[in-house]
LUMZAZA-882507 format. One record per residue: y, x negated, z negated of N, C-alpha, C, O, CB in turn. Coordinates in Angstrom, 1 decimal. Glycine has a CB too. Layout:
N
ZAMI    n.c2    n.c1    n.c3   ca.c2   ca.c1   ca.c3    c.c2    c.c1    c.c3    o.c2    o.c1    o.c3   cb.c2   cb.c1   cb.c3
ZAMI       Y       X       Z       Y       X       Z       Y       X       Z       Y       X       Z       Y       X       Z
...
//
This chain:
64
ZAMI    n.c2    n.c1    n.c3   ca.c2   ca.c1   ca.c3    c.c2    c.c1    c.c3    o.c2    o.c1    o.c3   cb.c2   cb.c1   cb.c3
ZAMI   -43.2  -154.3  -172.3   -43.7  -155.6  -172.3   -45.2  -155.7  -172.4   -45.8  -154.9  -173.0   -43.1  -156.4  -173.5
ZAMI   -45.7  -156.7  -171.7   -47.1  -156.8  -171.5   -47.9  -157.1  -172.8   -49.0  -156.6  -173.0   -47.5  -157.9  -170.6
ZAMI   -47.2  -157.8  -173.8   -47.9  -158.1  -175.0   -47.8  -157.0  -176.1   -48.4  -157.2  -177.2   -47.4  -159.4  -175.6
ZAMI   -47.2  -155.9  -175.8   -47.1  -154.7  -176.7   -46.0  -154.9  -177.7   -45.8  -154.0  -178.5   -48.4  -154.6  -177.4
ZAMI   -45.3  -155.9  -177.7   -44.2  -156.1  -178.7   -42.9  -155.5  -178.1   -42.6  -155.6  -176.9   -43.9  -157.6  -179.0
ZAMI   -42.1  -154.9  -179.0   -40.8  -154.3  -178.6   -39.7  -155.4  -178.6   -39.7  -156.2  -179.5   -40.5  -153.2  -179.5
ZAMI   -38.9  -155.4  -177.6   -37.8  -156.3  -177.5   -36.6  -155.6  -178.2   -36.3  -154.5  -178.0   -37.4  -156.6  -176.0
ZAMI   -35.9  -156.4  -179.1   -34.7  -155.8  -179.8   -33.7  -155.3  -178.8   -33.4  -156.0  -177.8   -34.1  -156.8  -180.8
ZAMI   -33.1  -154.2  -179.0   -32.1  -153.7  -178.1   -31.2  -152.8  -178.8   -31.5  -152.3  -179.9   -32.8  -152.9  -176.9
ZAMI   -30.0  -152.6  -178.3   -29.0  -151.7  -178.9   -28.0  -152.5  -179.7   -27.8  -153.7  -179.5   -29.7  -150.7  -179.7
ZAMI   -27.5  -151.8  -180.7   -26.4  -152.3  -181.6   -27.1  -152.9  -182.8   -27.6  -152.1  -183.7   -25.4  -151.2  -181.9
ZAMI   -27.1  -154.2  -182.9   -27.8  -154.9  -184.0   -26.8  -155.9  -184.6   -26.8  -157.1  -184.3   -29.1  -155.6  -183.6
ZAMI   -25.9  -155.4  -185.5   -24.9  -156.3  -186.1   -25.4  -157.2  -187.2   -26.5  -157.0  -187.7   -23.8  -155.4  -186.7
ZAMI   -24.7  -158.3  -187.4   -25.0  -159.2  -188.5   -24.0  -159.0  -189.6   -22.9  -159.5  -189.6   -25.0  -160.7  -188.0
ZAMI   -24.4  -158.2  -190.6   -23.5  -157.9  -191.7   -23.2  -159.2  -192.6   -24.0  -160.1  -192.7   -24.1  -156.8  -192.6
ZAMI   -22.0  -159.2  -193.1   -21.6  -160.3  -194.0   -22.3  -160.1  -195.3   -22.6  -159.0  -195.7   -20.1  -160.3  -194.2
ZAMI   -22.6  -161.2  -196.0   -23.2  -161.1  -197.3   -22.1  -161.1  -198.4   -21.5  -162.2  -198.7   -24.2  -162.3  -197.6
ZAMI   -21.8  -160.0  -199.0   -20.8  -160.0  -200.0   -21.2  -160.6  -201.3   -22.3  -160.3  -201.8   -20.3  -158.5  -200.3
ZAMI   -20.4  -161.5  -201.9   -20.7  -162.1  -203.1   -19.7  -161.8  -204.2   -18.6  -161.5  -203.9   -20.8  -163.7  -202.9
ZAMI   -20.1  -161.9  -205.5   -19.2  -161.7  -206.6   -18.5  -163.0  -206.8   -18.8  -164.0  -206.1   -20.0  -161.3  -207.9
ZAMI   -17.5  -163.0  -207.7   -16.8  -164.2  -208.0   -17.7  -165.3  -208.5   -17.4  -166.5  -208.4   -15.7  -163.9  -209.0
ZAMI   -18.8  -164.9  -209.2   -19.7  -165.9  -209.7   -20.8  -166.4  -208.7   -21.6  -167.3  -209.0   -20.4  -165.3  -210.9
ZAMI   -20.7  -165.8  -207.5   -21.6  -166.3  -206.4   -22.9  -165.5  -206.3   -23.8  -165.8  -205.5   -22.0  -167.7  -206.7
ZAMI   -23.1  -164.4  -207.1   -24.2  -163.6  -207.0   -24.0  -162.6  -205.8   -22.9  -162.3  -205.4   -24.5  -162.8  -208.3
ZAMI   -25.1  -162.1  -205.3   -25.0  -161.0  -204.2   -24.4  -159.8  -204.8   -24.9  -159.3  -205.9   -26.4  -160.8  -203.6
ZAMI   -23.4  -159.2  -204.2   -22.8  -158.0  -204.6   -23.5  -156.8  -203.9   -23.2  -156.4  -202.8   -21.2  -157.9  -204.3
ZAMI   -24.6  -156.3  -204.6   -25.4  -155.3  -204.0   -24.7  -154.0  -203.7   -25.0  -153.3  -202.8   -26.6  -155.1  -204.8
ZAMI   -23.7  -153.7  -204.6   -23.0  -152.4  -204.4   -22.2  -152.5  -203.0   -22.3  -151.5  -202.3   -22.0  -152.2  -205.5
ZAMI   -21.5  -153.6  -202.8   -20.8  -153.7  -201.5   -21.8  -153.9  -200.3   -21.5  -153.4  -199.2   -19.9  -154.9  -201.6
ZAMI   -22.9  -154.5  -200.5   -23.9  -154.7  -199.5   -24.4  -153.3  -199.0   -24.5  -153.0  -197.9   -25.0  -155.6  -199.9
ZAMI   -24.8  -152.5  -200.0   -25.3  -151.2  -199.7   -24.2  -150.3  -199.0   -24.5  -149.6  -198.1   -25.7  -150.5  -201.0
ZAMI   -23.0  -150.4  -199.4   -21.9  -149.7  -198.8   -21.7  -150.1  -197.3   -21.6  -149.3  -196.4   -20.5  -149.9  -199.5
ZAMI   -21.8  -151.4  -197.1   -21.7  -152.0  -195.7   -22.9  -151.5  -194.8   -22.7  -151.1  -193.7   -21.6  -153.5  -195.8
ZAMI   -24.1  -151.6  -195.4   -25.3  -151.2  -194.6   -25.2  -149.7  -194.3   -25.5  -149.3  -193.2   -26.6  -151.5  -195.4
ZAMI   -24.8  -148.9  -195.3   -24.7  -147.4  -195.1   -23.7  -147.1  -193.9   -24.0  -146.3  -193.1   -24.3  -146.7  -196.3
ZAMI   -22.6  -147.8  -193.9   -21.6  -147.6  -192.9   -22.2  -148.0  -191.5   -22.0  -147.3  -190.5   -20.4  -148.5  -193.2
ZAMI   -22.8  -149.2  -191.4   -23.3  -149.6  -190.1   -24.4  -148.7  -189.6   -24.4  -148.4  -188.4   -23.9  -151.0  -190.3
ZAMI   -25.3  -148.2  -190.5   -26.3  -147.2  -190.0   -25.6  -145.9  -189.6   -26.0  -145.3  -188.6   -27.3  -146.9  -191.2
ZAMI   -24.7  -145.4  -190.4   -23.9  -144.2  -190.0   -23.3  -144.3  -188.7   -23.2  -143.3  -187.9   -22.9  -143.9  -191.1
ZAMI   -22.8  -145.5  -188.3   -22.1  -145.7  -187.1   -23.0  -146.0  -185.9   -22.6  -146.3  -184.8   -21.1  -146.9  -187.2
ZAMI   -24.3  -146.0  -186.2   -25.3  -146.1  -185.1   -26.0  -147.4  -184.9   -26.6  -147.6  -183.8   -24.6  -145.8  -183.8
ZAMI   -26.0  -148.3  -185.9   -26.8  -149.5  -185.8   -28.2  -149.2  -185.6   -28.8  -148.4  -186.2   -26.6  -150.4  -187.0
ZAMI   -28.8  -150.0  -184.6   -30.2  -149.8  -184.3   -31.1  -150.8  -185.1   -32.3  -150.7  -185.2   -30.5  -150.1  -182.8
ZAMI   -30.4  -151.7  -185.8   -31.1  -152.7  -186.6   -30.0  -153.5  -187.3   -28.9  -153.4  -187.0   -32.1  -153.5  -185.8
ZAMI   -30.4  -154.5  -188.1   -29.5  -155.4  -188.8   -30.1  -156.8  -188.6   -31.2  -157.0  -188.8   -29.3  -155.0  -190.3
ZAMI   -29.2  -157.7  -188.3   -29.5  -159.1  -188.1   -29.2  -159.8  -189.4   -28.1  -160.4  -189.5   -28.8  -159.7  -186.8
ZAMI   -30.1  -159.9  -190.4   -29.8  -160.4  -191.7   -29.9  -162.0  -191.6   -30.7  -162.5  -190.9   -30.8  -159.9  -192.7
ZAMI   -29.0  -162.6  -192.4   -28.8  -164.0  -192.4   -28.7  -164.5  -190.9   -29.2  -165.6  -190.5   -30.0  -164.7  -193.1
ZAMI   -27.9  -163.8  -190.2   -27.8  -164.0  -188.8   -26.6  -165.0  -188.4   -26.6  -166.1  -188.9   -27.6  -162.8  -188.0
ZAMI   -25.8  -164.5  -187.6   -24.7  -165.4  -187.0   -23.5  -165.6  -187.9   -22.6  -166.3  -187.5   -24.2  -164.7  -185.7
ZAMI   -23.6  -165.1  -189.1   -22.4  -165.3  -190.0   -22.6  -166.6  -190.9   -21.6  -167.0  -191.6   -22.3  -164.1  -191.0
ZAMI   -23.7  -167.3  -190.8   -23.9  -168.6  -191.4   -24.4  -168.6  -192.8   -24.7  -169.7  -193.4   -22.6  -169.2  -191.4
ZAMI   -24.6  -167.5  -193.5   -25.1  -167.5  -194.8   -26.5  -168.1  -195.0   -26.8  -168.7  -196.0   -25.1  -166.1  -195.4
ZAMI   -27.3  -168.0  -194.0   -28.7  -168.5  -194.1   -28.8  -169.9  -194.5   -29.8  -170.4  -195.1   -29.4  -168.3  -192.8
ZAMI   -27.8  -170.7  -194.1   -27.8  -172.2  -194.4   -27.4  -172.5  -195.8   -27.8  -173.6  -196.3   -26.9  -172.9  -193.4
ZAMI   -26.7  -171.6  -196.5   -26.2  -172.0  -197.8   -26.6  -171.2  -199.0   -26.3  -171.5  -200.1   -24.7  -172.1  -197.8
ZAMI   -27.2  -170.0  -198.7   -27.6  -169.2  -199.8   -29.0  -169.7  -200.3   -29.8  -170.3  -199.6   -27.7  -167.7  -199.4
ZAMI   -29.3  -169.5  -201.6   -30.5  -170.0  -202.2   -31.7  -169.1  -201.8   -31.5  -168.0  -201.3   -30.4  -170.0  -203.7
ZAMI   -32.9  -169.6  -202.0   -34.1  -168.9  -201.7   -34.2  -167.6  -202.5   -34.6  -166.6  -202.0   -35.3  -169.8  -202.0
ZAMI   -33.7  -167.7  -203.8   -33.7  -166.5  -204.6   -32.8  -165.4  -204.1   -33.1  -164.3  -204.1   -33.2  -166.9  -206.0
ZAMI   -31.6  -165.8  -203.6   -30.7  -164.9  -203.0   -31.3  -164.2  -201.8   -31.1  -163.0  -201.5   -29.3  -165.5  -202.7
ZAMI   -32.0  -165.0  -201.0   -32.6  -164.5  -199.8   -33.7  -163.5  -200.2   -33.9  -162.4  -199.5   -33.3  -165.6  -198.9
ZAMI   -34.5  -163.7  -201.3   -35.5  -162.9  -201.7   -35.0  -161.6  -202.3   -35.6  -160.5  -202.1   -36.4  -163.6  -202.8
ZAMI   -33.8  -161.6  -202.9   -33.2  -160.4  -203.4   -32.9  -159.4  -202.3   -32.4  -158.4  -202.5   -31.9  -160.7  -204.2
//
């Protein structure tokens, strides 16, 4: 690309955001999911992507 920026390419899945029963982010399951996706060849991750979480999770949860 002329501007020197790389265009996203390859396998870039949008992982689901696992939550506990109380609504907190379940980091244990999130780590397990990310490890699996990377092991299977993900070239990147589309966080808060097409699964809809971005619209309803809090700013604090996004920061975590």
